[in-house]
C-alpha positions in Angstrom: 117.9 97.2 107.0 119.9 93.9 105.1 122.1 93.4 102.6 121.9 90.0 101.3 124.4 87.9 99.4 123.5 86.8 96.0 124.4 83.8 93.9 125.0 84.5 90.2 122.9 83.5 87.2 124.1 80.9 85.0 125.2 81.9 81.6 128.2 82.7 79.3 130.5 85.9 79.1 128.8 88.5 77.1 131.0 89.4 74.0 132.2 92.9 73.7 129.9 95.3 71.7 130.8 98.5 69.4 131.8 101.5 71.5 129.1 103.3 70.6 126.5 101.4 72.0 123.5 103.2 73.7 123.7 103.1 77.5 120.7 101.0 78.0 122.4 98.0 76.6 125.5 97.8 79.0 123.7 95.9 81.5 124.7 92.7 79.7 128.5 93.1 80.1 128.1 94.7 83.6 125.8 92.1 85.3 126.7 88.9 83.9 130.6 89.0 82.9 132.0 90.8 85.9 131.1 88.2 88.5 134.1 87.1 90.6 132.6 84.3 92.7 129.7 83.4 95.1 129.6 85.7 98.0 128.8 85.1 101.9 125.4 86.3 103.3 125.7 89.3 104.8 122.9 90.9 106.7 122.5 94.1 108.9 120.0 93.0 111.4 121.2 95.0 114.6 118.6 97.1 116.0 119.6 101.0 116.7 121.0 101.5 119.8 119.3 104.4 121.9 121.6 106.1 124.6 119.8 108.7 127.0 121.9 110.8 129.4 120.9 110.9 133.0 120.9 114.9 133.1 118.8 115.2 130.2 116.2 112.8 132.0 116.3 114.8 135.2 115.9 117.9 133.6 112.6 116.5 131.6 111.4 115.5 135.1 111.9 118.8 136.6 110.3 120.6 133.8 107.0 118.3 133.9 106.8 118.5 137.6 106.8 122.5 137.8 104.4 122.5 134.7 101.4 121.3 137.0 100.0 119.3 134.1 99.2 115.5 134.2 101.2 115.0 130.9 103.8 117.3 129.3 105.2 116.9 125.6 108.9 117.8 125.6 111.8 116.8 123.4 115.1 115.3 123.5 117.7 116.1 121.2 121.1 114.5 120.0 123.1 113.0 117.4 123.5 109.7 115.3 126.6 107.9 114.9 127.6 104.7 112.9 128.9 102.3 115.6 132.7 101.5 115.2 131.8 97.9 113.6 129.6 99.4 111.1 126.9 97.1 111.8 124.4 99.5 113.4 123.6 103.0 114.3 123.7 104.8 118.0 121.3 107.4 118.8 122.7 109.5 121.6 120.2 112.0 123.1 122.1 114.2 125.4 119.9 117.4 125.3 116.5 118.2 126.9 114.4 120.8 125.1 110.9 121.8 126.8 109.6 122.9 123.4 107.4 125.9 122.7 103.6 126.6 121.7 103.2 128.2 118.3 100.5 131.2 118.5 97.3 130.1 116.8 98.4 126.6 116.2 98.0 123.3 118.4 101.4 122.3 117.2 104.3 122.3 119.5 107.8 122.2 118.3 111.2 122.4 119.8 112.8 125.6 120.4 116.7 124.9 120.0 116.9 122.1 117.1 120.0 122.5 115.1 120.9 120.9 111.6 121.7 117.0 111.9 119.9 116.8 115.3 118.1 113.5 116.2 114.6 114.7 117.4 112.7 112.4 119.6 109.0 113.9 121.0 108.6 112.5 124.4 105.5 112.7 126.5 106.1 112.8 130.3 103.6 111.6 132.9 103.5 111.2 136.8 101.0 108.5 136.3 101.2 104.9 135.0 99.2 105.1 131.4 99.1 102.7 128.3 101.6 103.2 125.5 100.2 105.8 123.5 103.0 105.9 121.0 101.2 105.0 117.9 103.0 105.6 114.8 100.7 107.9 112.3 100.5 107.9 108.4 102.5 111.2 108.7 105.8 109.7 109.9 105.7 107.4 106.9 104.9 110.4 104.8 107.9 112.0 106.3 110.4 109.0 105.8 109.1 108.4 102.1 109.4 112.4 101.2 113.0 112.3 102.7 114.2 109.5 100.5 112.5 110.8 97.5 113.7 114.4 97.9 117.2 115.9 97.0 117.9 116.8 100.7 121.2 115.9 101.8 121.3 112.2 103.2 121.4 112.1 106.9 120.7 108.9 109.0 118.9 110.9 111.7 116.1 111.3 109.1 115.8 107.5 108.5 114.8 106.7 112.0 111.8 108.6 113.5 111.7 107.7 117.1 108.8 108.6 119.7 109.2 108.3 123.7 107.1 107.9 126.5 108.2 108.3 130.5 106.0 107.9 133.5 107.7 108.8 136.6 106.4 107.7 140.1 108.1 109.0 143.4 108.4 107.5 146.8 110.4 109.4 149.3 113.8 110.2 147.8 113.4 107.6 145.2 112.1 108.3 141.7 111.2 105.5 139.4 111.1 106.1 135.6 109.4 103.8 133.1 110.7 104.6 129.5 108.9 103.3 126.5 110.4 103.8 122.9 108.8 103.4 119.5 110.7 104.0 116.1 109.8 103.6 112.6 112.1 103.1 109.8 112.4 101.9 106.3 112.5 97.8 105.9 114.1 97.3 102.5 117.0 94.7 101.6 119.7 95.0 99.0 121.2 92.0 97.3 125.0 92.4 97.1 127.8 90.9 95.3 131.4 91.6 94.6 132.3 92.1 90.9 135.5 92.7 88.8 136.7 96.5 88.5 135.2 98.7 86.0 137.5 101.4 84.3 137.0 104.7 85.9 137.3 108.0 83.7 140.8 109.9 85.6 139.4 113.1 87.5 140.4 115.1 90.4 137.8 113.5 92.3 139.2 110.2 91.4 142.7 111.3 92.3 141.5 112.6 95.7 139.7 109.6 96.7 142.4 107.4 96.0 145.0 109.2 97.8 146.8 108.3 100.8 145.4 109.4 103.9 142.0 110.0 102.6 139.0 109.5 105.1 136.6 112.0 104.3 133.0 110.5 104.1 131.1 111.2 100.8 129.1 109.6 98.1 126.9 110.2 95.1 126.4 108.7 91.5 128.0 107.1 88.7 127.1 107.4 84.9 128.9 105.7 82.0 130.2 106.7 78.8 130.0 105.0 75.4 133.3 103.5 76.2 132.1 101.7 79.1 134.3 103.8 81.5 132.7 105.0 85.0 132.3 108.9 85.5 131.9 109.9 89.1 129.3 112.4 89.5 129.1 114.8 92.8 125.6 115.4 94.5 126.0 119.1 93.9 126.2 118.7 90.0 123.1 119.7 88.4 123.1 117.2 85.7 123.2 114.6 88.5 119.2 114.6 88.3 119.3 114.2 84.4 122.4 111.9 83.5 121.8 108.0 82.9 123.1 106.9 86.2 124.3 103.4 86.4 125.2 103.2 90.4 126.9 105.0 93.4 130.1 105.6 94.7 130.8 106.0 98.4 133.8 106.9 100.4 134.9 106.9 104.0 133.4 103.6 104.7 135.0 100.2 105.6 132.3 97.3 104.7 129.6 97.1 102.2 127.2 96.5 105.0 127.7 99.9 106.6 124.5 101.6 107.3 125.8 104.6 105.2 126.0 102.1 102.1 122.4 100.9 103.0 121.2 104.7 103.3 122.8 105.8 99.6 121.2 102.4 98.1 117.7 103.3 99.5 118.5 107.0 97.9 119.4 105.7 94.6 116.4 103.1 94.2 113.6 105.3 95.7 114.9 109.0 94.9 112.1 110.7 92.7 114.7 113.2 91.3 116.7 110.7 89.8 114.9 110.4 86.4 117.1 108.3 84.2 118.4 105.6 86.5 116.1 102.8 85.5 116.7 102.8 81.7 120.0 101.5 81.9 119.4 98.3 84.1 115.7 97.8 83.2 115.7 94.6 82.2 118.2 93.0 85.1 117.3 95.4 87.9 121.1 95.7 89.0 123.1 98.7 89.8 126.6 99.3 90.7 128.3 100.3 93.7 132.1 101.6 94.1 133.4 101.8 97.4 136.6 103.9 98.2 137.0 102.4 101.6 139.2 103.6 104.3 141.2 100.4 104.7 141.4 99.6 101.1 144.0 101.3 98.6 142.0 100.7 95.6 138.3 100.7 95.3 135.8 97.8 95.4 133.0 97.1 93.2 130.0 95.5 93.9 126.7 94.8 91.9 123.4 95.5 94.0 119.8 94.8 93.4 116.9 96.2 95.5 113.5 94.3 95.9 111.5 93.7 92.9 112.4 93.6 89.2 114.7 96.6 89.3 115.8 100.1 90.7 113.1 103.0 90.6 109.1 102.8 91.1 108.3 99.8 89.1 106.0 96.9 89.9 107.2 95.1 92.7 109.5 97.6 94.2 107.9 98.9 97.5 109.3 101.2 100.1 108.2 99.5 103.1 108.8 100.0 106.9 109.3 98.4 110.3 108.2 99.0 113.6 111.1 98.9 116.4 110.4 99.4 120.4 112.3 99.0 123.4 111.2 99.7 127.3 113.3 100.1 130.3 113.0 101.0 133.9 115.3 103.2 136.4 115.4 104.5 139.8 117.3 107.6 140.5 117.6 109.4 143.8 117.0 113.0 144.5 119.8 113.3 147.2 122.3 111.5 145.0 124.2 113.8 142.4 124.1 112.7 139.0 127.5 111.4 137.7 128.8 113.3 134.8 128.0 111.5 131.8 125.8 108.7 133.2 123.5 107.2 130.5 120.6 104.8 130.1 121.2 102.4 126.9 118.8 100.0 125.3 118.5 98.5 122.1 115.2 99.0 119.7 114.1 95.5 118.5 111.1 94.5 116.0 107.6 94.6 117.5 105.8 91.5 116.8 102.6 91.8 118.7 100.4 94.0 120.6 98.1 96.9 120.5 101.3 99.0 119.0 101.7 96.3 116.3 98.2 96.5 115.0 98.0 100.2 114.9 101.3 100.5 113.1 99.9 97.6 110.5 96.6 99.6 110.1 98.8 102.8 109.5 100.8 100.9 106.7 97.8 99.7 105.1 96.1 102.9 105.0 99.5 104.6 103.9 99.9 102.0 101.3 96.4 102.5 99.6 97.3 106.1 99.3 100.8 107.5 99.2 103.3 104.5 98.8 105.4 104.5 95.7 104.0 101.9 93.2 103.9 101.3 89.4 105.6 104.4 88.2 103.9 106.9 90.7 106.6 109.4 91.5 104.7 112.1 93.1 105.5 112.8 96.6 102.4 113.4 98.5 103.5 114.4 102.0 104.4 117.7 103.1 107.4 118.6 104.8 107.4 117.5 108.5 109.5 120.2 110.2 109.6 118.8 113.5 106.3 119.3 114.4 104.4 117.3 116.6 100.5 117.6 117.2 99.4 118.1 120.8 
């Protein structure tokens, strides 16, 4: 999940064009004439933090012990939040869900999942076993479908985590070996600060620039024939058909916030935004306007994703990365758990091992059938409604 600074290409200031110029020609004035200066190299490389409550782990151990099965599939539920420095996210798992079986199906599902919850399926075992948290093509399909859909953008849907816990007991001591595996998009965006572009005054603009605004929101930008930007809400039925030139966001502090990264992915890969590529088809750039919580005036940026331009054109691919972490902890049955006690770890890149090989094979298999490329906008994956095959 990276944002990169990008030096401007050489060239002279573009001359003004007639106000009635078509939208697809605006890229000349927006991309070349609005550079301020070279920007710093900014990259978001911190892996997601995972926080598991001790209480939820003890409940999972108790449930698995009473099931009298060698392995039990259960679920940890929680929430996702952006770190205070806006350089990463934290997945907090503070609830245990034993799950339930579905009649006539081998699929096990959580029983108390709420909208916006982080869902982590976890295999619990009382014997040491090899790592079986192999990411399947269905995980990549679910990530692609979410980015291509019109579902409400939620960071919890951009990181798919699975867990595996093996427990050994000796007298009063319980040893827990925990392994975590996660898959998330791996797409970088080049970002550079540019001069301000006039915005058409509306009630929405006045709300975003008013004193004391802290509400997090975001959606798209379009432009009229006088080269003024118009803020569009995601709920606007015209948002999917207007010629879009970029994004606007509020409630964030820095351009490298994970929220900004997520919205950029939605703009680049959403299959419902039909006309966003015609405007910048030659340059590949789009605009980003941030109504920051620490700035009185909006900030303007020029962005470019991988490949020649936004949309599913040649060279633009929605790639993925595998993250993992492992930890060991000893708990005691006769010692009462401290309220709020947690286990913490950071998910990092997996570079070698059997897990990496399996993930690489899944990427290749998915790439040959379902990945967005060369104008194919069809979403082939079905909705993954929190189902895990047993």
